[in-house]
N, C-alpha and C positions, 0 to 999 in steps of 0.2 A: 294777377292774371284774371281776366274776365272770360267766363265760359258760356258761350252761346251755341252749344252743339248738343242740346238735350234730345233732339230728334234722333241722334245716333245712339247716345246713351247718356243718362244723367251722371254727372260727375259729383255734384254735391248731394250727399245722402244724409238722412238722419243718423246721428251717432249710434243709435241703437242697432243699426244694420251691421256695421263693422264689429260692434261688440258681440252680437249674436253669432257672427261667423267665427270669430276668435274663440268664444266660449264653447261653441259646438265642436270645433276642431280639437280643442284641448280636453273636453270632458265627455263628449258623446261621439267620438270619431269612429263609429262602428257602422257596419252595414245594416240598414233598416230591413226588418223582416227576414233576416238570414240567420237568426238564432234566437234562443229563448233567454239569453243572458240579459242583464239589466241595461247594458249599453246599447244593444241592438233594439231592445224594446223602447228605450227612450228616443233613439234615433227615429224609429217608426212613429212615435207620438209626435215628434217635432214636425215631421212631414204632414201628418194628418191635421195637426193644428194649423198649419199654413193653408191647407185645403179649406178648412173651416173659415179662416179669415177671408180667403178669396171668395167664398160663397156669400159672405156678408157684403162684400164689395160689388159682386155681380148679381146679387139678388137671386141666388140659387138655393135649392133645398137639399141637393144630393152631392156631397163632396166627392163621391167616387166617380162622378162624371167629369171631374177636372183631372186631366192628364198632364203631368209635368214633362216639359221638353227643355232643350238647351236654350232655345230662343224662338222668336216668331217664325223664322225661316223653317226650322225643323217642324214646328207645329203645323204650318201651312202644308208642308210636304206630307206629313202624317195624315192630315185631313184630306187633301186632294187625292193622294194615291190610295187612301183607304176607302174612299167613297165612290170613286169613278169605276165604271164598268165599260167593257168594249161596246162601242156604238153610241156612247153618251155624247151629248152636246153640252158645252159650258159657255156661260156668258160672263165676261169680265169687262171692266171699264178701261178707258185709255189713260187712267190715272194710277194704274197699279204699279207696285214695286216689282222688281225682277224676281222676288221670292214667290210671286204669284205667276208672272208671265212665264218664267223658265220651266217650272214643272208642268204647267199646262202645255207649253210648246213642246216639251219632251214627249208628253203623252200623245200629242197630236202627230209629232214626227214619226212615231212608230206605228201610226195608223190606228191606235186604240180609240181615240176620241176626236171630235172636232170642236172648234170654239169660235165665238164671235166677240169682237171688241166694240163696245158701245163708245162712240166718240164724244168726248166732252167738248165744249166750245173753247175758244182761245183763252178764256179765263179759268179753264178747268172746271166749269160748272156742268153738272150732269143733269140730263132730262130723264124723268121717269117714263115719259112717252117713248123716247128713243130706246130706253132699256126694254120696254115691253115689245117693241118692234123686232127685237132680236130673238125672242122666244120661239122655239120650234117644237114640233111634237116630241122629239127625243131629248129636249133640254132637261138635264137632270140637276144641274147646279148653277146658281147665280152666285158669283164670288166678287164681293165689292170691298174696297178699302173704306174704313170709317172716316179716315182723314188722310189727306195727301202728305207724304213725307217730304215733298218738294216745296209746296207753297202753302200748306196748312189748311186747304179747303176742307170743310166738314160736311159730310153727306148724310142725308136722311135715311139711315139704314133700316129703321123700322118700317118706313114706307116701302123700301126694297123688299124686306121680308114679307110684308103683306102681299105684294105683287107676286112674289115667288110662290108663296103658299096657296094663293088663290088659283094658281095654275098647277098645283101639285108638284112644285119644284123645290128642291132643297136650297137653303140660303146659308152661305158661309161668309163670315166677316173677318177682315184683317184689321185687328184693333191695335196695331203696332204703335200708332201715334195717339190713340184716344184713351186706352186703358189707364186709369188712375187720374185722368183729367176731366172726363165727362162721364156721367152715369151710363152704364151698359146693363140692360136687363137681358142677360145671356139666354134665358129660357125662351125668348122671342125668336131665337135663331136655332139652326140645326148644328152649326159649328162656329166657334169663335176662337181665333188664334190670337194670342197676346204675348207680349214680352214681360219679363220680370225686371229688366234692368233700365227701363225708360221711365214712364210715368209712375210705375209701381215702386220705384226707388230702391229696388233690390240689387243684388250683385249681378255682374255679367255671368252668362252661362245659365240663366234661368228664364223660363217662359212656360207657356202652357197652352193646352187646347181643351175647350169645353166641347163635349159631344152629347147631343141630346139622347136621353135614355131611350133604348130600344132601337137606335140607329145601327144597322149592321156595318161593321168596319173591318175591312181587310187589313192585315198587318204589313208593314214594310220592314219589320225587324222582329225576330223571335229570340227567346233565350230564357235565362233564369229570371223568375219573378218572385221567388220565395214562397210561391203557392203552387199547389198541384204538382209538386216535383216528381210524382210518380208517373205523370202522363208524358207521352211523346209529343203532345200537341200544346200549342199556346192556349192559355186560359181564355174563356169567352167573357169572363166577368171583368168589369172595369173597376179600377184603372189598370189592373194587371195586364189586360190584353194589349195595351199600348205602352206599357212601361217595363222594358226588359233591361236587366243589368243593374249595376250599382248606381244608386242615385247620388246626386251632389247634395248631401244632407246639410252641410254647413251653409251653402249658398241658399238653399231652400229655407233654412231657418232665418237667414238674413232677409230674404224676400218676405217672410212672415212679418218681420218687424217693419219693413217698408209699408206693407199693407195696413198694419195697425196704426202707423203714423197717419196715413191718409184717412182712415176711419175716424181718428180723433180730430183731425183738422176739418174734415168734411170736403167732399168733392166740389161743393158750391164755392167754398173759399179758394180752393186750388184753381178752379175755372176763372173765378173773378180776378185773382191775382195775375194769372197769365193774360187775361183779356186786357187788364189795365196796362201791363207792360207792352203788349202788342199795340194797343191803341196809341200809347205815348210814342213808341218807336215809329210807327207808321206815319203819324201826324208830322213828326219832325222830318222824317226822310222825304216826305212829299214836298217839302220846302227846299230841298237840296237840288240845284240844277243838275241836269244830265244823269239823274238816277232813274232807272226804270224798275217798277215793281211788277210782280207777276201774281196771278191768282185772282180770286173773287174780290170785288169791292164791298161785298156785304159782310160787315164786321162780325155779325152774329153767327155767320157761317164759316168762321175761321178760328183755328187754334193758334197757339203761340209759335208759329213758324212763318217766316217772311223770306221770300226769295227776291233777289234784286241783282242788278248789274249797273255799273257806271258806263255810260256810252263810250265806246272807243277803247275800253280797258279790258284786258283779259281777266276773267273771273279768278283764275288761280293767282295771278299777280296781286289782285286786290286782297284776296285772303291772306297771302303772304305778308303784305304790308301791314294789315290789321294785326297779324300775329307778331311780327318782328318789331314793329315800331310802336304799337299801342297795347300789346299784350292781350289781344282779343282773339279768342278761338272760335272760328266759324268753319263751315265746310263749303268747298267749291267743287264744281264739276257737274256730273250727271246724277249723283246721288243714288246710284243703282236703280234708276227708274227711267229707262229710255222712253217708255210709252208716255210718261207724264211730260218729259221734255219735248217730245214730238208735238204733243198737244199744245204746250205753252209757247212753242216756237223757239225753243232754246237748245234743241238737240246739237246744233253745230257750235254753240258758244258756251253752253252750260250756264250756271249762275252761282251766286253766293247765297248760302242759306244761313240765316240767323234763326236759331230755335231756342226759345226761352223756357226756363224751368221755375219751379215754385220758390227756389232759393235765390233767384236773381233779384236785383234791386233796381229802383228807378235811377239811382245814381249811375249804375252800370249802363243803363239804357242811354242816359245823357252822354256818357263817355263815348259810347259807340256812335251816336249821332254826330258828336263833335269830330270824331275820327273820320267818318264818311264825308262830312262837309269839307274838312281839310284836304282829304285825298281828291275829292271831286274838284275842288277849287284849283289845286295844283295841276290836275290833269287838263282842265280847261284852259289853263294859261300857256300850255305848250303850243 
């Protein structure tokens, strides 16, 4: 089997990740911060150690500003709903995932906020000038994806943050596709939502939200935190303010090992490996007749995600053939990102997404190109 669906979740993980999950479940399977006994204490230490590793990766100084969530979707919801107030205006791009669009649309639908969508061009490229034009006097938040989950376009989020801060506006980043692949200096932003199970190589059910220190956040959930239990009210201190209930200690321990692996390898090596695979794949596919590629042509502004179609062929059919006849796992459809597909002109037909990870090989890329060439050749002969 060849796995090219890392934009959804990485399948190949460092062996240390599963070992940490197993070891934690069997030796420290207690609630962190819910008792003074040694198992509870050790569980709490494991969680804090993972926060510290994430701080190294994201160039942060304060581990308590990293809040653990189940995934990027939850992190985005915690951030969006925690920061917005009635009457606020939000700016998003037309390349956003539904995990951005839907909570923003829900808040707009109940009359709490308004929002504008900055339209990217047909290649999914965003203009900072166009972004600036959408700013209003009541704009409170600019929320932009770091990289498209559909076509892999990489955006200049630091330039977006400078624009936002120059206007006194908060800036939030969706790092679902970039965390663990390219460096992110989280302190340059007000909020950063990230997954644990994609580029960070951790287990599913992990993710997080960085919140700038001093940023007031409303809660979307309250409950037990293991701290200030005598109070009727949710703690104001981080991370407890946004972390209620029993945490997934074993998965967080596994996430810690994924991050340690990345720190040992270095993000430059990860980025270079994915860039080489993407370059090889793209160059080969461009030589296959009747294949249409989507997204930017600027290779330096692209991650290891490639979207394509074979003309005249249903994208779901193509993905099924790749799976059933060639053992290649890809994702077809709209990728939970209707805005992006509207932008790229694929809303009505969808596309097939190949997304590469650090453990993929050039041999696997060559196999995929061979498969696409065969399928395209057979299709054109009908």
